[in-house]
N, CA, C and O atoms as a DFTB+ gen file, in Angstrom:
788 C
 N C O
     1  1       8.289       2.804      -0.957
     2  2       7.418       3.565      -0.364
     3  2       7.516       4.313       0.752
     4  3       7.973       3.636       1.673
     5  1       7.207       5.763       1.149
     6  2       6.972       6.293       2.051
     7  2       5.729       6.891       2.718
     8  3       4.646       7.326       2.328
     9  1       6.518       6.681       4.207
    10  2       5.305       6.854       5.713
    11  2       5.655       8.047       6.424
    12  3       6.716       8.147       7.040
    13  1       4.791       8.958       6.358
    14  2       4.762       9.785       7.655
    15  2       3.369       9.485       8.756
    16  3       2.200       9.118       8.639
    17  1       4.694      10.057      10.314
    18  2       4.321       9.917      11.216
    19  2       3.881      11.147      12.012
    20  3       4.658      12.101      12.059
    21  1       2.719      11.210      12.633
    22  2       2.478      12.839      12.915
    23  2       2.062      12.095      14.586
    24  3       1.590      10.973      14.399
    25  1       2.115      12.374      15.751
    26  2       1.862      12.025      16.779
    27  2       3.021      13.598      17.953
    28  3       4.126      14.123      17.813
    29  1       2.147      13.695      18.724
    30  2       2.437      14.563      19.591
    31  2       3.584      14.232      20.617
    32  3       4.203      15.064      21.280
    33  1       3.842      12.165      20.634
    34  2       4.521      12.288      21.433
    35  2       5.873      11.450      20.698
    36  3       5.630      10.526      19.922
    37  1       7.059      11.780      20.953
    38  2       7.975      11.347      20.376
    39  2       8.203       9.750      20.695
    40  3       8.657       8.943      19.883
    41  1       7.869       9.510      21.801
    42  2       7.726       7.913      22.230
    43  2       6.865       6.938      20.870
    44  3       7.455       6.206      20.075
    45  1       5.832       7.110      20.892
    46  2       4.535       6.951      19.590
    47  2       5.266       7.060      18.663
    48  3       4.727       6.354      17.811
    49  1       6.494       7.635      18.066
    50  2       6.432       8.206      16.216
    51  2       8.100       7.658      16.685
    52  3       8.927       7.923      15.813
    53  1       8.716       6.884      18.032
    54  2       9.768       6.042      17.460
    55  2       9.701       4.570      17.672
    56  3      10.526       3.674      17.495
    57  1       8.481       4.590      18.102
    58  2       8.345       3.204      18.567
    59  2       7.395       2.661      16.487
    60  3       7.559       1.847      15.578
    61  1       6.791       3.441      16.736
    62  2       6.013       2.944      14.847
    63  2       7.461       2.630      13.978
    64  3       7.718       1.574      13.400
    65  1       8.555       4.158      14.070
    66  2       9.519       4.191      13.273
    67  2      10.583       1.858      13.032
    68  3      10.693       0.968      12.189
    69  1      11.005       2.182      14.517
    70  2      10.997       0.552      14.862
    71  2      10.299      -0.321      14.625
    72  3      11.085      -1.253      14.452
    73  1       9.296      -0.703      14.486
    74  2       8.370      -1.984      14.039
    75  2       8.131      -1.574      12.554
    76  3       7.733      -2.507      11.857
    77  1       8.287      -0.400      11.933
    78  2       8.162      -0.272      10.360
    79  2       8.918      -0.885       9.533
    80  3       8.856      -1.646       8.568
    81  1      10.265       0.113      10.720
    82  2      11.471      -0.687       9.932
    83  2      11.330      -2.426       9.417
    84  3      11.824      -2.828       8.363
    85  1      10.695      -3.163      10.220
    86  2      10.959      -4.311      10.538
    87  2      10.269      -5.251       9.819
    88  3      10.586      -6.421       9.600
    89  1       8.552      -4.173       9.201
    90  2       7.692      -4.752       8.470
    91  2       8.207      -4.590       6.846
    92  3       8.123      -5.422       5.943
    93  1       8.842      -3.032       6.812
    94  2       8.803      -2.604       5.613
    95  2      10.529      -1.924       5.492
    96  3      10.848      -0.799       5.108
    97  1      11.251      -2.826       5.872
    98  2      12.605      -2.499       5.128
    99  2      13.122      -1.339       5.103
   100  3      13.689      -0.620       5.927
   101  1      12.672      -1.223       3.392
   102  2      12.690      -0.073       2.599
   103  2      11.897       0.838       2.473
   104  3      11.820       1.379       1.370
   105  1      11.117       1.259       3.492
   106  2      10.194       2.303       3.478
   107  2      11.451       3.769       3.432
   108  3      12.659       3.571       3.311
   109  1      10.953       4.890       3.532
   110  2      11.332       5.952       3.875
   111  2      11.054       6.606       4.591
   112  3      10.655       7.572       3.941
   113  1      10.901       6.953       6.138
   114  2       9.663       6.636       7.042
   115  2      10.392       8.138       7.494
   116  3      11.620       8.200       7.440
   117  1       9.600       9.348       7.942
   118  2       9.395      10.602       8.265
   119  2       8.349      10.424       9.414
   120  3       7.297       9.795       9.300
   121  1       8.866      11.185      10.742
   122  2       7.935      11.955      12.285
   123  2       7.883      13.092      12.345
   124  3       8.600      13.850      11.691
   125  1       7.057      13.410      13.111
   126  2       7.042      14.752      12.938
   127  2       5.996      14.894      14.914
   128  3       5.161      14.036      15.199
   129  1       6.275      15.888      15.759
   130  2       5.605      15.805      16.867
   131  2       4.863      16.758      16.312
   132  3       3.780      16.661      16.889
   133  1       4.787      17.766      15.409
   134  2       3.998      19.504      15.087
   135  2       3.112      18.944      14.203
   136  3       3.667      18.012      13.620
   137  1       2.108      19.084      13.887
   138  2       1.012      18.579      13.679
   139  2       0.805      20.080      12.422
   140  3       0.240      20.053      11.328
   141  1       1.434      21.152      13.049
   142  2       1.579      22.308      12.101
   143  2       2.343      21.856      10.447
   144  3       1.908      22.254       9.367
   145  1       3.167      21.237      10.577
   146  2       4.167      20.498       9.784
   147  2       3.785      19.939       8.805
   148  3       4.284      20.197       7.709
   149  1       2.773      19.009       8.964
   150  2       2.643      17.609       8.028
   151  2       1.820      18.194       6.849
   152  3       1.649      17.411       5.915
   153  1       1.132      19.772       6.696
   154  2       0.495      19.647       5.267
   155  2       1.312      20.020       4.385
   156  3       1.123      19.751       3.198
   157  1       2.606      20.862       4.911
   158  2       3.724      21.126       4.519
   159  2       4.518      19.932       3.464
   160  3       4.629      19.652       2.271
   161  1       4.935      19.502       4.735
   162  2       5.567      17.689       4.450
   163  2       4.383      17.376       3.359
   164  3       4.643      18.197       2.479
   165  1       3.527      16.837       3.037
   166  2       2.694      16.252       2.068
   167  2       2.979      17.113       1.345
   168  3       3.857      16.662       0.610
   169  1       2.730      18.290       1.049
   170  2       2.712      19.096      -0.043
   171  2       4.557      19.270      -0.639
   172  3       4.996      19.882      -1.612
   173  1       4.971      18.802      -0.035
   174  2       6.567      18.943      -0.330
   175  2       6.634      17.390      -0.793
   176  3       7.361      17.129      -1.751
   177  1       5.853      16.265      -0.111
   178  2       6.304      15.341      -0.679
   179  2       5.085      13.865      -0.799
   180  3       4.554      13.289       0.151
   181  1       4.987      13.687      -1.683
   182  2       3.792      12.680      -1.519
   183  2       3.989      11.657      -0.823
   184  3       5.074      11.145      -1.099
   185  1       3.444      11.143      -0.065
   186  2       3.261      10.134       0.984
   187  2       2.075       8.832       0.490
   188  3       0.908       9.015       0.145
   189  1       2.688       7.743       0.575
   190  2       1.465       6.293       0.798
   191  2       0.646       6.234       1.755
   192  3      -0.563       5.999       1.734
   193  1       1.669       6.560       3.018
   194  2       0.563       5.970       3.897
   195  2       0.876       7.273       4.722
   196  3       1.888       7.915       4.439
   197  1      -0.079       7.742       5.879
   198  2       0.226       9.088       6.914
   199  2      -0.438       7.949       7.862
   200  3      -1.214       7.015       7.662
   201  1       0.283       8.509       9.058
   202  2      -0.331       7.813      10.136
   203  2      -0.201       9.098      11.017
   204  3       0.838       9.753      11.104
   205  1      -1.711       9.470      11.849
   206  2      -2.389      10.253      12.074
   207  2      -2.837      10.292      13.626
   208  3      -3.814       9.668      14.039
   209  1      -2.173      10.938      14.273
   210  2      -3.229      10.607      15.718
   211  2      -3.889      11.799      15.941
   212  3      -3.697      12.916      15.462
   213  1      -4.888      11.297      16.932
   214  2      -6.635      12.038      16.001
   215  2      -6.704      13.195      17.286
   216  3      -7.746      13.845      17.204
   217  1      -5.849      13.592      18.432
   218  2      -5.949      14.598      19.192
   219  2      -4.521      14.805      19.667
   220  3      -4.015      14.278      20.657
   221  1      -3.969      15.614      18.855
   222  2      -3.106      16.795      18.617
   223  2      -3.239      17.954      19.612
   224  3      -4.318      18.130      20.179
   225  1      -2.130      18.796      19.861
   226  2      -2.760      20.093      20.859
   227  2      -2.614      20.962      19.631
   228  3      -1.654      21.233      18.909
   229  1      -4.136      21.374      19.638
   230  2      -4.365      22.693      18.114
   231  2      -4.372      21.999      16.900
   232  3      -4.098      22.685      15.915
   233  1      -4.635      20.716      16.700
   234  2      -5.227      20.031      15.453
   235  2      -5.724      18.592      16.140
   236  3      -5.513      17.804      17.062
   237  1      -6.558      18.869      14.952
   238  2      -7.625      17.389      14.709
   239  2      -7.132      16.536      13.580
   240  3      -7.188      16.946      12.420
   241  1      -6.539      15.087      13.964
   242  2      -5.479      14.377      13.020
   243  2      -7.132      14.234      11.735
   244  3      -6.691      13.789      10.675
   245  1      -8.061      14.378      11.664
   246  2      -9.263      13.790      11.419
   247  2      -9.347      15.246      10.151
   248  3      -9.385      15.156       8.924
   249  1      -9.354      16.437      10.974
   250  2      -9.195      17.530       9.645
   251  2      -8.184      17.232       9.099
   252  3      -8.060      17.210       7.875
   253  1      -7.383      16.981       9.832
   254  2      -5.635      16.751       8.503
   255  2      -5.834      15.852       8.038
   256  3      -4.795      15.208       8.184
   257  1      -6.310      15.447       7.673
   258  2      -6.903      14.116       7.252
   259  2      -7.292      14.108       5.589
   260  3      -6.971      13.659       4.489
   261  1      -8.761      15.443       6.717
   262  2      -8.965      15.459       4.895
   263  2      -8.114      17.058       4.392
   264  3      -8.873      18.010       4.211
   265  1      -7.389      17.174       4.294
   266  2      -6.799      18.279       3.742
   267  2      -5.902      17.312       3.138
   268  3      -5.819      17.309       1.910
   269  1      -5.308      16.597       3.733
   270  2      -4.011      15.794       2.919
   271  2      -4.991      14.338       1.597
   272  3      -4.639      13.571       0.701
   273  1      -6.142      14.683       2.226
   274  2      -6.391      14.113       0.733
   275  2      -7.004      14.661      -0.645
   276  3      -7.400      14.128      -1.681
   277  1      -6.842      16.628       0.066
   278  2      -7.689      17.171      -1.052
   279  2      -6.055      16.897      -1.614
   280  3      -6.116      15.985      -2.439
   281  1      -4.990      17.255      -1.488
   282  2      -3.826      17.244      -2.324
   283  2      -3.296      15.883      -3.203
   284  3      -2.515      15.841      -4.154
   285  1      -4.086      14.703      -2.458
   286  2      -3.598      13.343      -2.827
   287  2      -4.617      12.306      -2.483
   288  3      -4.464      11.515      -1.552
   289  1      -5.805      12.339      -3.372
   290  2      -6.945      11.048      -2.864
   291  2      -6.207      10.121      -2.402
   292  3      -6.444       9.670      -1.281
   293  1      -4.998       9.568      -3.287
   294  2      -4.712       7.850      -2.630
   295  2      -4.043       7.910      -1.550
   296  3      -3.138       7.131      -1.249
   297  1      -4.480       8.935      -0.818
   298  2      -3.367       8.565       0.375
   299  2      -3.736       7.899       1.304
   300  3      -4.685       8.248       2.005
   301  1      -2.925       6.582       1.538
   302  2      -3.322       5.900       2.950
   303  2      -3.310       6.549       4.200
   304  3      -2.225       6.886       4.674
   305  1      -4.726       6.851       5.012
   306  2      -4.935       6.907       6.245
   307  2      -4.723       6.382       7.370
   308  3      -5.835       5.886       7.550
   309  1      -4.072       6.084       8.363
   310  2      -4.187       5.046       9.187
   311  2      -4.316       5.964      10.513
   312  3      -3.318       6.577      10.891
   313  1      -5.212       6.039      11.035
   314  2      -5.489       6.534      12.231
   315  2      -5.062       5.943      13.742
   316  3      -5.620       4.973      14.253
   317  1      -4.183       6.555      14.245
   318  2      -3.308       6.261      15.581
   319  2      -3.967       6.750      16.705
   320  3      -3.571       7.881      16.423
   321  1      -4.594       6.929      17.694
   322  2      -5.333       7.366      18.947
   323  2      -5.735       6.695      20.252
   324  3      -6.158       5.571      19.982
   325  1      -5.757       6.841      21.041
   326  2      -6.494       5.722      22.274
   327  2      -7.801       6.659      22.896
   328  3      -8.001       7.125      24.017
   329  1      -8.522       6.700      21.725
   330  2      -9.964       7.223      22.080
   331  2     -10.930       6.213      21.267
   332  3     -10.894       6.318      20.041
   333  1     -11.414       5.667      21.585
   334  2     -12.695       4.546      20.206
   335  2     -13.132       5.522      20.031
   336  3     -13.425       5.580      18.837
   337  1     -13.496       6.820      20.758
   338  2     -14.722       7.376      20.235
   339  2     -14.616       7.526      19.074
   340  3     -15.446       7.048      18.300
   341  1     -13.508       8.266      18.643
   342  2     -13.456       8.830      17.166
   343  2     -13.669       7.724      16.370
   344  3     -14.898       7.785      16.328
   345  1     -13.399       6.810      15.744
   346  2     -14.245       5.740      15.677
   347  2     -14.368       6.235      14.068
   348  3     -13.575       6.425      13.146
   349  1     -15.833       6.335      14.269
   350  2     -17.129       6.076      13.662
   351  2     -16.781       7.343      12.824
   352  3     -16.927       7.192      11.611
   353  1     -16.299       8.704      13.292
   354  2     -16.121       9.859      12.226
   355  2     -14.226      10.048      11.485
   356  3     -13.760      10.968      10.813
   357  1     -13.639       8.908      11.926
   358  2     -12.334       8.350      10.966
   359  2     -12.541       8.048       9.698
   360  3     -12.041       8.386       8.624
   361  1     -13.543       7.203      10.115
   362  2     -14.103       6.578       8.525
   363  2     -14.631       7.208       7.610
   364  3     -14.553       6.883       6.426
   365  1     -15.597       8.777       8.313
   366  2     -15.814       9.415       7.373
   367  2     -14.937      10.082       6.002
   368  3     -15.315      10.893       5.156
   369  1     -13.700       9.422       6.164
   370  2     -12.401      10.143       5.362
   371  2     -11.603       8.852       5.243
   372  3     -10.400       8.718       5.464
   373  1     -12.620       7.773       4.791
   374  2     -12.338       6.645       4.092
   375  2     -11.008       6.516       4.456
   376  3     -10.030       6.800       3.763
   377  1     -11.035       5.868       6.098
   378  2      -9.368       5.534       6.074
   379  2      -8.885       4.086       5.894
   380  3      -9.524       3.091       5.553
   381  1      -7.756       4.215       6.172
   382  2      -7.242       2.664       5.571
   383  2      -7.448       1.837       7.248
   384  3      -8.222       0.879       7.231
   385  1      -7.085       2.028       8.012
   386  2      -7.379       1.638       9.550
   387  2      -7.196       2.598      10.391
   388  3      -6.775       3.742      10.221
   389  1      -7.581       1.990      11.409
   390  2      -7.813       3.236      12.847
   391  2      -7.021       2.184      14.069
   392  3      -7.711       1.415      14.739
   393  1      -5.583       2.263      14.241
   394  2      -5.653       1.764      15.464
   395  2      -5.041       2.407      17.201
   396  3      -4.213       3.248      17.552
   397  1      -5.999       1.454      17.931
   398  2      -5.680       2.357      19.251
   399  2      -4.446       1.617      19.738
   400  3      -4.026       0.461      19.677
   401  1      -3.903       3.178      20.423
   402  2      -2.575       2.440      21.463
   403  2      -2.566       1.729      22.404
   404  3      -3.587       1.701      23.091
   405  1      -1.679       1.089      22.692
   406  2      -0.560       0.635      22.490
   407  2      -1.215       0.018      21.083
   408  3      -2.378      -0.316      20.855
   409  1       0.153      -0.011      20.089
   410  2      -0.016      -0.515      18.898
   411  2       0.587      -1.520      18.708
   412  3       1.801      -1.312      18.686
   413  1       0.179      -3.009      18.485
   414  2       0.889      -3.871      18.180
   415  2       1.358      -3.929      16.931
   416  3       1.000      -3.222      15.989
   417  1       2.468      -5.099      16.929
   418  2       3.575      -5.282      15.192
   419  2       2.216      -5.967      14.868
   420  3       2.051      -5.775      13.664
   421  1       0.964      -6.806      15.455
   422  2       0.109      -7.629      14.433
   423  2      -0.312      -6.645      14.160
   424  3      -0.272      -6.460      12.944
   425  1      -0.978      -5.389      15.040
   426  2      -2.073      -4.640      13.914
   427  2      -1.477      -4.388      13.436
   428  3      -1.759      -4.814      12.316
   429  1      -0.288      -3.678      13.384
   430  2       0.543      -2.759      12.302
   431  2       0.507      -3.301      11.162
   432  3       0.203      -2.737      10.111
   433  1       0.964      -4.969      11.377
   434  2       1.482      -5.681       9.916
   435  2      -0.185      -5.855       9.221
   436  3      -0.236      -5.811       7.992
   437  1      -1.266      -6.013       9.843
   438  2      -2.450      -6.246       9.590
   439  2      -3.369      -5.073       8.646
   440  3      -4.138      -5.148       7.688
   441  1      -2.762      -3.871       9.582
   442  2      -2.545      -2.755       8.801
   443  2      -2.301      -2.395       7.169
   444  3      -2.986      -1.974       6.237
   445  1      -0.797      -2.850       7.412
   446  2      -0.297      -2.802       5.855
   447  2      -0.518      -3.208       5.167
   448  3      -0.225      -2.816       4.037
   449  1      -1.300      -4.449       5.467
   450  2      -1.920      -5.428       4.148
   451  2      -3.527      -5.480       3.801
   452  3      -4.104      -6.278       3.062
   453  1      -3.994      -4.549       4.445
   454  2      -5.588      -4.218       4.200
   455  2      -5.393      -2.559       3.930
   456  3      -6.235      -1.861       4.496
   457  1      -4.399      -1.875       3.146
   458  2      -4.562      -1.030       2.977
   459  2      -5.582      -0.571       1.643
   460  3      -5.678      -1.290       0.648
   461  1      -6.254       0.617       1.776
   462  2      -6.969       0.991       1.113
   463  2      -6.699       1.751      -0.354
   464  3      -7.444       2.473      -1.017
   465  1      -5.697       1.416      -0.528
   466  2      -4.874       2.116      -1.804
   467  2      -3.365       1.366      -1.266
   468  3      -2.478       1.797      -0.530
   469  1      -3.537      -0.035      -2.042
   470  2      -2.150      -1.169      -2.349
   471  2      -0.946      -0.043      -2.838
   472  3      -1.113       0.750      -3.764
   473  1      -0.038      -0.121      -2.238
   474  2       1.329       0.503      -2.346
   475  2       2.075      -0.991      -3.228
   476  3       2.240      -2.190      -3.007
   477  1       2.365       0.050      -4.351
   478  2       3.032      -1.509      -5.189
   479  2       4.702      -0.518      -5.455
   480  3       4.896       0.691      -5.328
   481  1       5.592      -1.540      -5.819
   482  2       6.900      -1.268      -6.393
   483  2       6.443      -1.453      -7.907
   484  3       7.273      -2.229      -8.382
   485  1       5.902      -1.253      -8.486
   486  2       5.396      -0.888      -9.806
   487  2       6.029       0.226     -10.224
   488  3       5.487       1.220      -9.741
   489  1       7.531       0.645     -11.359
   490  2       6.694       1.825     -12.091
   491  2       6.704       1.901     -13.200
   492  3       6.932       1.015     -14.025
   493  1       6.416       3.149     -13.375
   494  2       6.163       3.415     -15.084
   495  2       7.244       2.871     -15.939
   496  3       7.135       2.421     -17.080
   497  1       8.621       3.016     -14.986
   498  2       9.720       2.100     -15.775
   499  2       9.231       0.513     -17.007
   500  3       9.266       0.093     -18.163
   501  1       8.731       0.157     -15.297
   502  2       8.396      -1.610     -15.933
   503  2       7.232      -1.915     -16.324
   504  3       6.768      -3.023     -16.593
   505  1       6.500      -0.331     -16.366
   506  2       5.417      -1.116     -17.342
   507  2       5.088      -0.580     -19.039
   508  3       4.098      -0.590     -19.772
   509  1       6.649      -0.088     -19.170
   510  2       6.813       0.386     -20.156
   511  2       7.214      -0.722     -20.792
   512  3       6.972      -0.905     -21.985
   513  1       7.980      -1.712     -19.918
   514  2       8.951      -2.843     -20.199
   515  2       8.042      -3.636     -20.717
   516  3       8.204      -4.192     -21.803
   517  1       7.097      -3.754     -20.059
   518  2       6.159      -5.420     -20.169
   519  2       5.073      -4.598     -21.416
   520  3       4.741      -5.296     -22.374
   521  1       4.651      -3.396     -21.364
   522  2       4.222      -3.522     -22.769
   523  2       4.778      -3.860     -24.060
   524  3       4.210      -4.270     -25.073
   525  1       6.140      -3.582     -23.807
   526  2       7.040      -3.538     -24.803
   527  2       7.817      -4.887     -25.456
   528  3       8.796      -4.917     -26.202
   529  1       7.044      -5.950     -24.918
   530  2       7.321      -7.072     -24.760
   531  2       6.485      -8.298     -24.198
   532  3       6.964      -9.060     -23.358
   533  1       4.941      -8.470     -24.822
   534  2       4.049      -8.822     -24.205
   535  2       4.043      -9.885     -24.287
   536  3       3.214     -10.481     -23.600
   537  1       4.881     -10.606     -25.091
   538  2       4.613     -12.308     -25.260
   539  2       5.534     -12.788     -24.592
   540  3       5.477     -13.956     -24.209
   541  1       6.547     -12.010     -24.320
   542  2       7.694     -12.437     -23.074
   543  2       7.287     -12.721     -21.666
   544  3       7.412     -13.762     -21.021
   545  1       6.400     -10.734     -21.084
   546  2       5.905     -11.345     -20.079
   547  2       4.816     -12.559     -19.962
   548  3       4.612     -13.242     -18.958
   549  1       4.302     -12.640     -20.968
   550  2       3.088     -13.301     -20.716
   551  2       4.005     -15.212     -20.253
   552  3       3.385     -15.764     -19.344
   553  1       5.419     -16.174     -20.855
   554  2       5.893     -16.674     -20.875
   555  2       6.148     -16.606     -19.737
   556  3       5.757     -17.575     -19.085
   557  1       6.928     -15.437     -18.915
   558  2       6.926     -15.483     -17.843
   559  2       6.065     -15.861     -16.499
   560  3       6.380     -16.584     -15.554
   561  1       4.535     -14.909     -16.817
   562  2       3.735     -15.187     -16.133
   563  2       3.450     -17.024     -16.576
   564  3       3.289     -17.719     -15.573
   565  1       3.411     -17.488     -17.399
   566  2       3.085     -18.641     -17.382
   567  2       4.218     -19.769     -16.922
   568  3       3.618     -20.811     -16.655
   569  1       4.971     -19.845     -16.826
   570  2       6.579     -20.601     -16.143
   571  2       6.524     -20.519     -14.820
   572  3       6.829     -21.550     -14.219
   573  1       6.197     -19.511     -14.137
   574  2       5.786     -19.380     -12.563
   575  2       4.984     -19.791     -12.091
   576  3       4.972     -20.542     -11.116
   577  1       3.481     -19.057     -13.161
   578  2       2.642     -20.560     -12.375
   579  2       3.038     -21.830     -12.646
   580  3       2.686     -22.536     -11.702
   581  1       3.794     -22.681     -13.766
   582  2       3.799     -23.913     -14.190
   583  2       4.738     -24.180     -12.816
   584  3       4.234     -24.876     -11.934
   585  1       6.016     -23.670     -12.630
   586  2       7.405     -23.291     -11.178
   587  2       6.566     -23.993      -9.878
   588  3       6.884     -24.714      -8.933
   589  1       5.058     -23.242     -10.472
   590  2       4.303     -22.704      -8.257
   591  2       3.257     -24.037      -8.447
   592  3       2.516     -24.252      -7.488
   593  1       3.121     -25.188      -9.935
   594  2       1.945     -26.132      -9.697
   595  2       0.536     -25.667      -9.329
   596  3      -0.146     -26.063      -8.383
   597  1       0.107     -24.393     -10.615
   598  2      -1.030     -24.010     -10.888
   599  2      -1.258     -24.412     -12.117
   600  3      -0.412     -24.596     -12.991
   601  1      -2.503     -24.563     -12.198
   602  2      -3.099     -24.855     -13.384
   603  2      -3.776     -23.493     -13.992
   604  3      -3.857     -22.620     -13.128
   605  1      -4.199     -23.168     -15.064
   606  2      -4.336     -21.266     -15.748
   607  2      -5.975     -21.625     -14.404
   608  3      -6.148     -20.873     -13.445
   609  1      -6.655     -22.505     -14.602
   610  2      -7.923     -22.290     -13.481
   611  2      -7.727     -21.584     -12.555
   612  3      -8.244     -20.539     -12.160
   613  1      -6.401     -22.639     -11.980
   614  2      -6.348     -22.158     -10.171
   615  2      -6.198     -20.527      -9.776
   616  3      -6.640     -19.847      -8.851
   617  1      -5.216     -20.201     -11.134
   618  2      -4.475     -18.953     -10.939
   619  2      -5.891     -17.972     -11.344
   620  3      -6.088     -16.941     -10.700
   621  1      -6.600     -18.283     -12.175
   622  2      -7.675     -17.671     -12.999
   623  2      -8.543     -17.580     -11.259
   624  3      -9.107     -16.507     -11.048
   625  1      -8.598     -18.306     -10.485
   626  2      -9.475     -18.815      -9.266
   627  2      -8.893     -17.638      -8.333
   628  3      -9.687     -16.780      -7.948
   629  1      -7.588     -17.564      -7.968
   630  2      -6.650     -16.499      -7.090
   631  2      -6.933     -15.573      -7.168
   632  3      -7.362     -14.829      -6.286
   633  1      -6.676     -15.281      -8.805
   634  2      -7.567     -13.230      -9.463
   635  2      -8.794     -13.134      -9.274
   636  3      -9.094     -11.971      -9.005
   637  1      -9.791     -13.934      -9.292
   638  2     -11.376     -13.420      -9.795
   639  2     -11.484     -13.082     -11.172
   640  3     -12.316     -12.280     -11.597
   641  1     -10.249     -13.975     -12.216
   642  2     -10.538     -13.512     -13.419
   643  2     -10.971     -15.112     -14.204
   644  3     -10.973     -16.262     -13.765
   645  1     -11.287     -14.573     -15.434
   646  2     -12.039     -16.121     -16.187
   647  2     -10.255     -16.268     -16.891
   648  3      -9.326     -15.509     -17.169
   649  1     -10.598     -17.918     -16.935
   650  2      -9.130     -18.351     -17.766
   651  2      -8.937     -18.166     -18.497
   652  3      -7.718     -18.030     -18.602
   653  1      -9.789     -17.914     -19.939
   654  2      -9.798     -17.316     -20.787
   655  2      -8.692     -16.065     -20.881
   656  3      -7.739     -15.958     -21.653
   657  1      -9.077     -15.294     -19.988
   658  2      -8.080     -13.998     -19.929
   659  2      -5.930     -14.469     -19.336
   660  3      -4.813     -14.164     -19.755
   661  1      -6.603     -15.454     -18.022
   662  2      -5.074     -15.581     -18.125
   663  2      -4.433     -16.577     -19.286
   664  3      -3.214     -16.407     -19.272
   665  1      -4.890     -17.749     -20.486
   666  2      -4.225     -17.933     -21.191
   667  2      -4.514     -16.265     -22.270
   668  3      -3.503     -16.095     -22.951
   669  1      -5.404     -15.311     -22.488
   670  2      -3.891     -14.254     -23.171
   671  2      -3.398     -14.104     -22.955
   672  3      -2.421     -14.374     -23.654
   673  1      -3.130     -13.352     -21.509
   674  2      -2.174     -12.851     -21.232
   675  2      -0.712     -13.919     -21.287
   676  3       0.382     -13.517     -21.682
   677  1      -0.958     -15.193     -20.848
   678  2       0.045     -16.189     -21.247
   679  2       0.933     -16.066     -22.708
   680  3       2.140     -16.014     -22.942
   681  1      -0.603     -16.040     -23.784
   682  2      -0.060     -15.383     -25.137
   683  2       0.376     -14.820     -25.452
   684  3       1.029     -15.143     -26.445
   685  1       0.471     -13.503     -24.988
   686  2       0.904     -12.142     -25.431
   687  2      -0.123     -11.291     -26.137
   688  3       0.243     -10.254     -26.690
   689  1      -1.385     -11.668     -26.149
   690  2      -2.817     -11.126     -26.868
   691  2      -2.960      -9.901     -25.439
   692  3      -3.719      -8.932     -25.408
   693  1      -2.186     -10.244     -24.589
   694  2      -3.436      -9.274     -23.490
   695  2      -2.797      -9.215     -22.243
   696  3      -2.583     -10.111     -21.427
   697  1      -2.475      -7.792     -22.221
   698  2      -1.541      -7.139     -20.900
   699  2      -2.502      -7.606     -19.063
   700  3      -3.715      -7.624     -19.269
   701  1      -2.208      -7.883     -17.771
   702  2      -2.681      -7.300     -16.956
   703  2      -2.392      -5.524     -16.724
   704  3      -1.432      -4.790     -16.959
   705  1      -3.658      -5.329     -16.187
   706  2      -3.490      -3.728     -16.050
   707  2      -2.168      -3.641     -14.726
   708  3      -1.317      -4.489     -14.461
   709  1      -2.384      -2.441     -14.155
   710  2      -0.785      -2.429     -13.115
   711  2      -1.599      -2.991     -11.635
   712  3      -0.840      -3.432     -10.772
   713  1      -2.936      -2.989     -11.354
   714  2      -3.333      -3.947      -9.756
   715  2      -3.374      -5.155     -10.133
   716  3      -3.354      -6.069      -9.308
   717  1      -3.440      -5.370     -11.470
   718  2      -4.086      -6.855     -11.442
   719  2      -2.014      -7.089     -11.687
   720  3      -1.539      -7.876     -10.868
   721  1      -1.446      -6.745     -12.240
   722  2      -0.207      -7.400     -12.620
   723  2       0.628      -7.121     -10.982
   724  3       1.615      -7.767     -10.631
   725  1      -0.053      -5.993     -10.116
   726  2       0.472      -6.433      -8.257
   727  2      -0.031      -8.031      -7.511
   728  3       0.595      -8.833      -6.817
   729  1      -1.578      -8.016      -8.083
   730  2      -1.855      -9.471      -7.399
   731  2      -1.391     -10.313      -8.091
   732  3      -1.135     -11.272      -7.364
   733  1      -1.084     -10.550      -9.265
   734  2      -0.552     -11.659      -9.962
   735  2       1.356     -11.641      -9.624
   736  3       2.148     -12.479     -10.055
   737  1       1.683     -10.474      -8.778
   738  2       2.771     -11.030      -7.997
   739  2       2.711     -11.754      -6.795
   740  3       3.520     -12.562      -6.340
   741  1       1.447     -11.282      -6.259
   742  2       2.032     -11.466      -4.967
   743  2       1.191     -12.858      -4.513
   744  3       1.246     -13.329      -3.377
   745  1       0.226     -13.550      -5.873
   746  2      -0.686     -14.736      -5.665
   747  2       1.026     -16.114      -6.205
   748  3       1.029     -17.245      -5.721
   749  1       2.217     -15.642      -7.195
   750  2       2.787     -16.358      -7.675
   751  2       3.616     -16.338      -6.305
   752  3       4.091     -17.350      -5.790
   753  1       3.724     -15.006      -5.775
   754  2       4.900     -15.173      -4.797
   755  2       6.224     -14.691      -5.374
   756  3       7.254     -15.297      -5.077
   757  1       6.259     -13.518      -6.272
   758  2       7.679     -13.491      -6.762
   759  2       7.669     -12.011      -6.471
   760  3       6.979     -11.382      -5.669
   761  1       8.908     -11.468      -7.592
   762  2       8.863     -10.264      -7.788
   763  2       8.541      -9.439      -8.453
   764  3       8.526     -10.118      -9.481
   765  1       8.233      -8.438      -8.793
   766  2       7.913      -7.743     -10.101
   767  2       8.537      -7.816     -11.309
   768  3       8.049      -7.883     -12.438
   769  1       9.993      -7.791     -10.843
   770  2      11.364      -7.837     -11.934
   771  2      11.106      -9.392     -12.513
   772  3      11.025      -9.610     -13.722
   773  1      11.004     -10.289     -11.648
   774  2      10.525     -11.944     -12.265
   775  2       9.908     -12.095     -13.969
   776  3      10.004     -13.032     -14.761
   777  1       9.137     -10.486     -14.123
   778  2       7.973     -10.810     -15.054
   779  2       8.678      -9.754     -16.293
   780  3       8.304      -9.727     -17.466
   781  1       9.712      -8.966     -15.732
   782  2       9.751      -8.022     -16.868
   783  2      11.487      -7.816     -17.025
   784  3      11.939      -6.716     -17.345
   785  1      12.458      -9.096     -16.741
   786  2      13.280      -8.903     -17.269
   787  2      14.173      -7.981     -18.272
   788  3      15.297      -8.350     -18.613
């Protein structure tokens, strides 16, 4: 996961980095107090999440977000500000969250849990491995489901799919798509590698 933080106060950036390192230890985090560097950073690297202060000297975070989204429309924008009046306008950019300063660890965790575009550790190589051996992936889903004491119906309900879909996955007749694979991992409380060893 790659995260960019743009705020004109270094203390805010440092506090966010400290809490984010506790919540997502493997994340690569970049911070800048210079709003003029934000677009250049986003052109050089694709960030999964961009935290943007709205009111910065010489820049407006909402305008910056629009430019970032032109580069990569699935960027999760999380606004950080001390001013409530920006809330309505901020959601015109389909923001993942609007956080008022000071930002508590609990609010930060909630924002990360409800990203508009969930960040996954699933790679292209993992998808190829799953496709290469559908029956093995299906057996692993069934094994993990049974270990957790879930029936096929329970898993189907948790995922919002038909029981026949779960049956086809487990028999190797069909594969879950990428988004569903992430949901399966979350419901079964496992790692993606447990399905595609």
